[in-house]
Structures are given as structure tokens and as C-alpha cells.
C-alpha positions as CSV (number, residue, x, y, z in Angstrom):
1,M,-173.1,-89.1,123.4
2,N,-173.0,-89.2,119.6
3,E,-171.5,-86.0,118.2
4,K,-174.0,-86.1,115.3
5,K,-176.7,-85.0,117.8
6,Y,-175.1,-81.5,117.7
7,D,-176.3,-80.7,114.2
8,K,-178.4,-77.9,112.8
9,K,-181.6,-79.8,113.3
10,Y,-180.8,-80.2,117.0
11,F,-180.2,-76.5,117.5
12,E,-183.3,-75.5,115.5
13,Q,-185.4,-77.7,117.8
14,R,-183.8,-76.1,120.9
15,R,-184.5,-72.6,119.4
16,A,-188.1,-73.5,118.9
17,E,-188.4,-74.6,122.5
18,L,-186.9,-71.4,123.8
19,K,-189.0,-69.3,121.4
20,Q,-192.2,-71.0,122.8
21,I,-191.3,-69.8,126.3
22,F,-190.4,-66.3,125.1
23,E,-193.7,-65.9,123.2
24,Q,-195.6,-65.9,126.5
25,I,-194.0,-62.6,127.5
26,K,-193.7,-61.1,124.0
27,P,-197.0,-59.1,124.2
28,D,-196.0,-57.6,127.6
29,L,-192.7,-56.5,126.1
30,Q,-194.4,-54.9,123.2
31,E,-196.8,-53.0,125.5
32,L,-193.9,-51.7,127.6
33,A,-192.2,-50.6,124.4
34,D,-195.3,-48.8,123.3
35,Y,-195.2,-46.6,126.4
36,F,-191.5,-46.3,127.2
37,S,-189.3,-47.1,124.2
38,P,-190.9,-47.6,120.7
39,N,-187.6,-48.6,119.2
40,G,-186.6,-50.8,122.2
41,V,-187.7,-54.2,120.8
42,R,-186.7,-56.1,117.7
43,F,-188.8,-59.3,117.4
44,I,-187.9,-59.8,113.7
45,A,-184.2,-59.8,112.9
46,R,-184.8,-58.3,109.4
47,N,-186.1,-55.1,111.0
48,V,-182.5,-53.9,111.5
49,N,-181.7,-50.4,110.2
50,K,-185.4,-49.5,110.2
51,P,-186.3,-45.8,110.8
52,Y,-187.5,-44.5,114.1
53,V,-190.7,-46.1,115.1
54,K,-193.3,-43.6,116.4
55,S,-195.7,-44.7,119.1
56,K,-199.2,-43.2,119.0
57,K,-199.7,-44.1,122.7
58,I,-196.9,-41.8,124.0
59,L,-198.4,-38.3,124.4
60,D,-196.1,-37.1,127.2
61,S,-192.4,-37.2,127.6
62,T,-192.5,-38.2,131.3
63,T,-191.8,-41.9,130.5
64,F,-188.8,-41.0,128.4
65,I,-187.4,-38.6,131.1
66,A,-187.9,-41.1,133.9
67,V,-186.1,-43.9,132.1
68,R,-183.3,-41.5,131.0
69,N,-182.8,-40.3,134.6
70,F,-182.8,-43.9,135.9
71,A,-180.1,-44.9,133.4
72,S,-178.0,-41.8,134.2
73,G,-178.5,-42.3,138.0
74,M,-177.4,-46.0,137.9
75,M,-174.5,-45.1,135.6
76,T,-173.2,-42.4,137.9
77,G,-174.1,-44.1,141.2
78,A,-173.1,-47.7,140.4
79,T,-170.6,-47.7,137.5
80,S,-169.2,-44.3,137.0
81,P,-166.2,-44.3,134.7
82,T,-164.7,-41.4,136.6
83,R,-164.7,-43.1,140.0
84,R,-163.5,-46.4,141.4
85,W,-166.6,-48.5,141.8
86,F,-164.9,-51.9,142.5
87,K,-161.7,-53.3,144.1
88,T,-160.1,-56.7,144.2
89,G,-159.6,-58.7,147.3
90,I,-159.3,-62.2,148.6
91,M,-162.4,-64.3,149.5
92,N,-160.8,-65.9,152.5
93,K,-161.3,-63.4,155.3
94,K,-158.9,-65.2,157.6
95,F,-156.1,-64.7,155.1
96,K,-153.8,-61.9,156.1
97,M,-152.6,-60.2,153.0
98,S,-149.0,-59.0,152.8
99,Y,-147.9,-55.9,151.0
100,N,-147.1,-57.8,147.8
101,A,-150.5,-59.4,147.8
102,K,-152.3,-56.1,148.3
103,A,-150.1,-54.5,145.6
104,W,-151.0,-57.3,143.1
105,C,-154.7,-56.9,143.8
106,A,-154.5,-53.2,143.4
107,I,-152.6,-53.6,140.1
108,Q,-155.2,-56.1,138.8
109,A,-158.1,-53.8,139.7
110,E,-156.4,-50.8,138.0
111,L,-155.7,-52.9,134.9
112,T,-159.3,-53.9,134.7
113,R,-160.4,-50.3,135.0
114,K,-158.2,-49.3,132.2
115,I,-159.4,-52.2,130.0
116,L,-163.0,-51.3,130.6
117,Y,-162.4,-47.6,129.9
118,S,-160.5,-48.3,126.7
119,S,-163.2,-50.7,125.4
120,N,-166.8,-49.8,124.6
121,F,-168.1,-50.9,128.0
122,Y,-169.1,-47.5,129.4
123,Q,-170.7,-46.4,126.1
124,L,-173.1,-49.4,126.2
125,L,-174.0,-49.4,129.9
126,P,-176.6,-46.7,129.6
127,E,-178.5,-48.8,127.1
128,V,-178.2,-51.8,129.5
129,Y,-179.8,-49.8,132.3
130,E,-182.5,-48.5,130.1
131,Q,-183.5,-52.0,129.0
132,L,-183.3,-53.2,132.5
133,G,-185.5,-50.3,133.7
134,I,-188.1,-50.8,131.0
135,F,-188.2,-54.5,130.1
136,L,-186.7,-55.9,133.4
137,F,-183.8,-57.6,131.7
138,S,-180.9,-56.9,129.4
139,C,-178.2,-59.0,127.8
140,M,-174.6,-58.1,127.0
141,A,-172.3,-60.2,124.8
142,M,-168.6,-60.4,125.7
143,E,-165.8,-61.2,123.3
144,K,-162.1,-61.1,123.2
145,D,-160.5,-58.3,121.2
146,Y,-156.9,-58.0,120.0
147,E,-156.8,-54.2,120.4
148,N,-158.7,-53.6,123.7
149,V,-158.5,-57.1,125.2
150,V,-162.4,-57.3,125.4
151,N,-165.3,-55.9,123.4
152,F,-169.0,-55.8,124.3
153,K,-172.3,-55.8,122.5
154,V,-175.8,-55.0,123.9
155,L,-178.4,-57.2,122.3
156,P,-181.8,-55.7,121.3
157,I,-184.8,-57.0,123.3
158,G,-186.6,-59.7,121.3
159,S,-183.5,-60.7,119.3
160,Y,-182.5,-63.5,121.7
161,Y,-183.9,-66.1,124.1
162,Y,-182.2,-67.5,127.2
163,A,-182.6,-70.3,129.7
164,K,-181.3,-71.0,133.2
165,D,-179.8,-74.0,135.0
166,G,-181.0,-75.5,138.3
167,R,-179.4,-72.7,140.3
168,G,-181.2,-70.0,138.3
169,V,-178.1,-68.9,136.5
170,V,-178.4,-68.1,132.7
171,D,-176.4,-70.8,130.9
172,T,-178.1,-70.8,127.4
173,V,-178.5,-68.0,124.9
174,C,-179.9,-68.2,121.4
175,R,-179.2,-65.0,119.5
176,N,-180.9,-64.1,116.1
177,Y,-179.3,-61.2,114.2
178,M,-178.4,-59.9,110.7
179,E,-174.9,-59.8,109.3
180,S,-173.6,-58.6,106.0
181,A,-172.1,-61.0,103.4
182,K,-168.8,-59.1,103.7
183,N,-168.5,-59.7,107.4
184,L,-169.6,-63.3,107.2
185,V,-166.9,-64.1,104.6
186,E,-164.2,-62.3,106.5
187,R,-165.1,-63.9,109.8
188,Y,-166.0,-67.4,108.8
189,G,-164.3,-68.0,105.5
190,L,-165.8,-68.2,102.0
191,E,-165.8,-72.0,102.1
192,N,-168.1,-72.1,105.1
193,C,-170.8,-69.8,103.7
194,S,-173.8,-70.6,101.6
195,D,-174.0,-70.0,97.8
196,Q,-176.2,-67.0,98.5
197,V,-173.6,-65.4,100.7
198,R,-170.8,-66.1,98.2
199,T,-172.8,-64.6,95.4
200,A,-173.7,-61.5,97.5
201,Y,-170.1,-61.1,98.6
202,K,-169.0,-60.7,95.0
203,E,-171.9,-58.6,93.8
204,K,-173.6,-56.9,96.8
205,P,-171.2,-57.4,99.9
206,N,-173.5,-55.2,102.1
207,D,-176.5,-57.5,101.7
208,L,-177.7,-58.8,105.1
209,F,-178.4,-62.4,106.0
210,E,-180.1,-63.9,109.0
211,I,-177.7,-65.6,111.5
212,I,-178.2,-67.7,114.6
213,H,-175.6,-67.9,117.4
214,F,-176.4,-70.6,120.0
215,V,-174.4,-71.2,123.2
216,E,-175.4,-73.8,125.8
217,P,-173.7,-76.2,128.2
218,N,-171.7,-78.9,126.4
219,K,-172.8,-82.4,127.0
220,E,-169.4,-83.6,125.7
221,Y,-167.5,-81.4,128.2
222,K,-164.1,-82.7,129.4
223,E,-162.3,-80.7,132.0
224,N,-159.0,-79.1,130.9
225,S,-159.5,-80.4,127.4
226,P,-157.5,-78.4,124.7
227,F,-160.2,-79.1,122.1
228,S,-162.9,-76.5,121.5
229,A,-165.5,-79.2,120.9
230,Q,-165.0,-80.3,124.5
231,K,-165.2,-77.0,126.2
232,K,-167.7,-76.3,129.0
233,Y,-170.0,-74.4,126.6
234,I,-170.6,-75.3,123.0
235,S,-171.0,-72.5,120.5
236,V,-172.4,-72.8,117.0
237,T,-173.1,-70.1,114.4
238,Y,-175.2,-70.9,111.3
239,E,-177.4,-69.3,108.6
240,V,-181.1,-69.4,108.7
241,G,-182.4,-71.2,105.6
242,N,-180.3,-70.8,102.5
243,G,-180.4,-74.6,102.1
244,T,-177.4,-75.1,104.4
245,E,-177.0,-78.0,106.8
246,G,-173.6,-77.2,108.3
247,F,-172.3,-74.5,110.6
248,L,-170.5,-71.3,109.8
249,K,-168.5,-72.0,112.9
250,K,-168.6,-74.6,115.7
251,S,-166.4,-74.0,118.8
252,G,-166.6,-73.7,122.5
253,F,-166.0,-71.5,125.6
254,D,-164.5,-72.2,129.0
255,R,-166.6,-69.3,130.4
256,F,-170.1,-68.2,129.3
257,P,-169.8,-65.3,126.9
258,Y,-173.1,-63.6,127.8
259,V,-174.2,-61.8,130.9
260,V,-177.9,-61.1,131.6
261,F,-178.9,-58.2,133.9
262,E,-182.2,-59.1,135.5
263,A,-184.9,-57.7,137.9
264,S,-186.8,-60.0,140.2
265,C,-188.1,-63.3,138.9
266,N,-191.1,-65.2,140.2
267,G,-189.9,-68.6,141.4
268,E,-188.5,-70.7,138.6
269,D,-189.6,-68.4,135.8
270,A,-187.1,-67.9,133.0
271,Y,-187.8,-64.2,132.6
272,P,-188.3,-61.6,135.3
273,S,-191.7,-60.2,136.0
274,K,-191.2,-57.6,138.8
275,G,-189.5,-54.3,138.1
276,C,-189.8,-50.6,137.3
277,G,-191.4,-51.0,133.9
278,V,-194.2,-53.2,135.1
279,Y,-194.8,-51.1,138.2
280,A,-194.9,-47.8,136.2
281,L,-197.0,-49.1,133.3
282,P,-200.5,-48.5,134.9
283,D,-199.5,-45.0,135.7
284,A,-198.1,-44.4,132.2
285,K,-201.4,-45.6,130.7
286,Q,-203.5,-43.4,132.9
287,L,-201.2,-40.5,132.3
288,M,-201.5,-40.7,128.5
289,T,-205.3,-41.0,128.8
290,L,-205.6,-37.9,130.9
291,I,-203.2,-36.0,128.7
292,K,-205.5,-36.7,125.8
293,E,-208.5,-35.6,127.8
294,L,-206.7,-32.4,128.9
295,G,-206.0,-31.6,125.3
296,K,-209.7,-32.1,124.4
297,A,-210.7,-29.9,127.3
298,V,-208.3,-27.1,126.4
299,K,-209.4,-27.3,122.7
300,K,-213.0,-26.8,123.8
301,M,-212.1,-23.8,125.7
302,V,-209.8,-22.2,123.1
303,S,-211.5,-23.2,119.9
304,P,-215.1,-24.3,120.9
305,A,-217.8,-25.2,118.5
306,Y,-220.4,-22.4,118.1
307,Q,-224.1,-22.2,117.6
308,G,-226.4,-19.4,116.4
309,A,-229.4,-18.4,114.4
310,S,-230.0,-20.1,111.1
311,S,-230.2,-16.7,109.4
312,L,-226.4,-16.3,110.1
313,K,-225.6,-19.2,107.8
314,N,-223.4,-18.2,104.9
315,R,-223.1,-14.7,106.3
316,K,-219.6,-13.2,106.6
317,L,-218.7,-12.6,110.2
318,S,-215.6,-11.1,111.8
319,D,-214.1,-11.3,115.2
320,Q,-211.9,-8.1,114.7
321,P,-212.2,-5.4,117.4
322,G,-214.7,-2.6,116.5
323,F,-216.4,-4.7,113.8
324,F,-220.2,-4.8,113.9
325,N,-221.8,-8.2,113.1
326,E,-225.5,-8.0,112.5
327,D,-227.5,-10.2,114.9
328,G,-229.8,-13.0,113.8
329,D,-233.5,-13.2,114.1
330,N,-233.6,-14.6,117.6
331,G,-231.4,-11.9,119.1
332,V,-229.2,-14.5,120.9
333,G,-226.2,-14.2,118.7
334,I,-223.4,-16.7,118.5
335,R,-222.3,-18.7,121.5
336,P,-220.3,-21.9,122.3
337,I,-222.2,-25.1,122.3
338,H,-220.6,-26.3,125.6
339,E,-221.8,-24.2,128.5
340,V,-220.0,-26.3,131.1
341,N,-216.4,-25.2,131.9
342,P,-214.1,-28.2,131.8
343,Q,-212.3,-29.0,135.1
344,V,-208.8,-28.3,133.7
345,L,-207.1,-27.6,137.0
346,E,-208.2,-30.9,138.5
347,L,-206.9,-32.7,135.5
348,K,-203.6,-31.0,135.8
349,V,-203.3,-32.0,139.5
350,I,-203.9,-35.6,138.7
351,I,-201.5,-35.5,135.8
352,A,-198.8,-34.0,138.0
353,E,-199.2,-36.8,140.6
354,L,-199.0,-39.4,137.9
355,R,-195.8,-37.9,136.6
356,E,-194.2,-37.9,140.1
357,N,-195.3,-41.5,140.6
358,I,-193.6,-42.7,137.4
359,K,-190.4,-40.8,138.3
360,S,-190.5,-42.1,141.8
361,I,-190.9,-45.7,140.6
362,Y,-187.7,-45.2,138.5
363,Y,-185.9,-43.8,141.6
364,N,-185.5,-40.3,140.1
365,D,-186.2,-38.8,143.5
366,L,-183.3,-40.8,145.0
367,F,-180.8,-39.8,142.4
368,A,-181.7,-36.1,142.8
369,M,-182.4,-36.3,146.5
370,I,-180.1,-33.5,147.6
371,L,-181.4,-31.1,144.9
372,N,-185.1,-31.8,145.6
373,T,-184.8,-31.7,149.4
374,A,-182.7,-28.5,149.4
375,E,-185.5,-26.7,147.6
376,R,-188.0,-27.7,150.2
377,G,-185.9,-26.5,153.1
378,R,-185.3,-29.8,154.8
379,T,-182.4,-30.4,157.2
380,A,-179.4,-32.6,156.6
381,T,-180.8,-35.2,159.1
382,E,-184.1,-35.4,157.1
383,V,-182.2,-35.8,153.9
384,N,-180.1,-38.7,155.3
385,E,-183.2,-40.4,156.6
386,L,-184.9,-40.0,153.2
387,K,-181.9,-41.4,151.5
388,E,-181.9,-44.5,153.8
389,E,-185.6,-45.0,153.1
390,K,-185.0,-44.9,149.3
391,M,-181.9,-47.1,149.5
392,V,-184.0,-49.8,151.1
393,L,-186.2,-49.8,148.0
394,L,-183.2,-49.7,145.6
395,S,-181.1,-52.4,147.4
396,P,-182.7,-55.5,145.7
397,L,-182.2,-54.1,142.2
398,L,-178.7,-52.9,143.1
399,E,-177.7,-56.4,144.3
400,Q,-178.9,-58.0,141.1
401,I,-176.9,-55.4,139.1
402,H,-173.8,-56.3,141.2
403,T,-174.3,-60.0,140.4
404,A,-174.2,-59.3,136.7
405,L,-171.3,-56.8,137.0
406,K,-169.3,-59.5,139.0
407,Q,-169.7,-61.9,136.0
408,I,-168.3,-59.3,133.7
409,L,-165.3,-58.5,136.0
410,D,-164.6,-62.3,136.4
411,W,-164.8,-62.7,132.6
412,V,-162.4,-59.8,132.1
413,F,-160.0,-61.2,134.7
414,Y,-159.7,-64.5,132.9
415,A,-159.3,-62.6,129.6
416,E,-156.3,-60.8,131.2
417,M,-154.8,-64.1,132.3
418,E,-155.1,-65.6,128.8
419,A,-153.6,-62.4,127.3
420,E,-150.7,-62.8,129.8
421,I,-150.9,-59.1,130.7
422,L,-151.1,-59.6,134.5
423,P,-148.0,-59.4,136.7
424,E,-146.8,-62.6,138.2
425,V,-149.1,-63.8,141.0
426,P,-147.4,-63.8,144.4
427,Q,-146.9,-67.3,145.7
428,E,-149.0,-66.7,148.8
429,L,-152.1,-66.0,146.6
430,E,-151.9,-69.3,144.7
431,G,-155.0,-71.3,145.4
432,E,-156.9,-68.3,146.9
433,E,-160.2,-67.2,145.4
434,I,-160.4,-63.6,144.1
435,E,-163.3,-61.5,145.5
436,I,-164.8,-58.4,143.9
437,E,-166.0,-55.7,146.3
438,F,-168.2,-52.9,145.0
439,I,-167.3,-49.4,146.4
440,S,-169.5,-47.2,144.2
441,T,-171.5,-44.3,145.6
442,L,-174.7,-46.4,145.7
443,A,-172.9,-49.4,147.2
444,Q,-171.4,-47.2,149.9
445,A,-174.8,-45.6,150.6
446,M,-176.3,-49.1,151.0
447,K,-173.6,-50.0,153.5
448,A,-174.0,-46.7,155.3
449,Q,-177.5,-47.8,156.4
450,N,-176.1,-50.2,158.9
451,I,-173.6,-47.6,160.1
452,S,-176.4,-45.0,160.6
453,S,-178.5,-47.4,162.7
454,M,-175.5,-48.3,164.8
455,E,-174.8,-44.5,165.2
456,R,-178.3,-43.8,166.4
457,F,-178.2,-46.8,168.9
458,I,-174.9,-45.5,170.3
459,T,-176.3,-42.0,170.6
460,F,-179.4,-43.3,172.3
461,T,-177.3,-45.4,174.8
462,A,-175.1,-42.4,175.6
463,N,-178.1,-40.1,176.2
464,M,-179.6,-42.7,178.5
465,A,-176.3,-43.1,180.4
466,Q,-176.2,-39.3,181.0
467,A,-179.8,-39.3,182.2
468,V,-179.0,-42.0,184.7
């Protein structure tokens, strides 16, 4: 393949193709943002540093609370920084690990935990879970860092497009963002920047410029090649417009530098379509409508419109105790226009049900199961059964989160190898494939479902044996 194909025109064409696919879900993402996160989308790169966007459609805080509890619950249950939520092992189950092999795996897992803790990984995870809960997907960029080994960035929804390979794995990301002239010159060099950036660097170094970062499988890939242009993934960064034809930087990666957290996809769709945000949206719409109607009803009760005799017009009246207001000609006095009493209690019941539905869709009841069930006087057996029932619902999403987390841990593992901070690998482990096992609270609860069913079967069998 001719190297000239990888020019700015080629990547702009690829960006247009990815944008055309993304435009189909853009209205849905905007609608989700209107009800769950007004500042959650950024479809125009130049909207960076804009003030808080207020949504006129959000009249109740339930959607905010449900998403916050979801992110907190996933953070605590799946990736708590204060607990061990993964460990390293060997994929080959027939392989008998010696003490040295087990010790090396334990050291590697502990080193990874320290690297993640010292980086910004845990600070960004809540944002990842919020985006996943609302928009059904979230993207995290991974880059090497000289101080903390790795560094992470969560990309705003709408600022990037992605595509998948034949296996359904994301292998292409096109990111659109803003960068200051100062950062562009320091990162890519003055000679690679446009005239506009050079001028801004001297006069207004904090002026922002629109940048594209594109990563996709390299058609010129050569295995074990030392040249960046022949890596498995090609990476290019360039300015939008500014009359430039070249790149700020053209390089490559051996491993894909982005990881996408996704909910369920429909067949070969590029973007997911099944998840908490989509399921909770109808309830959120109905909730906001009823909140508005409740406000109207209460206002009619507290500050109703009045009617009275025409002779009372322009006459000074008082509602103070003991004050006498002279009646009109008809002797009826002043009374509210609306004689029908609004059904406020019925509205409140429906609103309470909708709030519970939204929180339930976001698994708030699972994350607070012990607290909620204790207040209702349920037994420990009932609590365990309810947990198992909820875990069945959470299991698909948890598996998808584990898939993304495994990509991050694999990427960190190779970063450790390149930084040469790992202890020497025991000879017996050479050629063996490393396996990540998740041991978080939610992961253990999911595994406990099988144990509970086995326990009930054994108890039933024992009881039957005694009866015989």
C-alpha cells in the first residue's frame, strides 16, 4: 500500500464516515442529556469551558440522585480503591503454580494496584460510570506517564466517534478536542504547528485550537517492527482547518490506547442501544410532567384566582384577622374560581412510584439492599434471596464492565513491562498467558449465586434423606 494514502484527506474522509453513523444516535444522546445530565454532552469541540448548562426539562432531582447512586455503587462494589478487586493468575488451569510463580503474580497485581492508585484512574471512574449509566457508553484514553507510569482521560460524550472490527471489539477512535497553543507547541514542536498556532503562542498562548486525534488499525503493520509507522495501530494528530496539510504528529501503537465501556448492543450496531438510561427515560419524562402538574395543582390551592361582584373592583380589601370587608351587591363575596379540589394525593402516589422505578432501573435498591430491607423487618434469608434476584439483573452489565477493565489492566501490564519495573519473570511462567480474575464485592456476589443454589440443593437432599 502506498504510504501517501495516509494523508490528512484520507483521515478527514474516515472522520466523515464515522460522523455519519454517529449522527443517527445524536438526537437520542441529547434527549438523555436533557433529563439526566445537561452538561454531559459536547457535540461541538469549541464548547469547552462553557458555563453550566441548565435544562428546562429537569424539574426533579431524582434522575441526578439515581445516576449518582449508580456511579457510587459501581465504584464501591466493582472497583473500590480501598479493596482488592482483581488478582493475577495463569490462564492454563492445568498448570500447577509453584511458590515463586504465585509470588510473582501477587507482586505484579500489587504493583498494578499501586500504579492505579497513584494515577488519576480512581478519580475518573465515577465519571465513566455516570456516562455508562446515562448514555450507555463511555471512553477512556490511556497514555504513558513518566511520573505515574500511566495516565487516563475520560472523553466527553459527543467529542469522539468509534468503530469496531469483525469481532465487535472497538479498534478505531476519532477524537475531536480543543488544545491551547502553548500545549501544542510544547508537545509537538513549533515547526509542526500552523502559522496561526505559532502566532498565538507568541501573543496569546492560551488561545484554543481544534485538534483531531485518529487511531485505527494500520494497513502497513509489520509484526515486531521497531518503526512507529509500522505498528499495529496508526495514530495521527492534526489541526482542523488552518490551511495545514501535514500532521502535528504521526506515530503508532502496539496496543490500542482507548478503552470503551459499553452496555448491550443490538447485533452489529456500532453503538449500544440497551441500558439504564434508555430504560429510565420514559419514567423520567412522565415524572417531570407530573411534577409540573403537581405544582399547578398546589398553586391553585395555595394562591387561587378569585372571582366576586363587579362593585368590588378597585376597592381596597384586606385579609387581615378582624378586618371587615364590605360585601358586594350580590352578597356572594369573594371566592375561588376553581371549585374542584385537585387530586394532589393521587399525584403524589404516582410520582413516588416513578421515582422508585427510576432508582430501581439504576440498581439503587441493590446497592442499598441491606439498609432498605432492614427497615422493612425482613429476615437475612429474604435479604439474600433479594440480592440474588437483583444480581441476576446486574450480571450482564457487570460482565461488560469487567471486559473493559480487563483491557485497562492488560494495557497497564504491558506499560509495566516497557518501563522495566516488574521483577524477573520465573522461567516456569515463560510462554504462559496471564489471566485477570475479578474479586470485587459485586463479582463475589455474582459467583455466590451458584454457591447458594448448590447449598439449597444439598439442604433439600439432606432433608429428604432424613425423611426416608
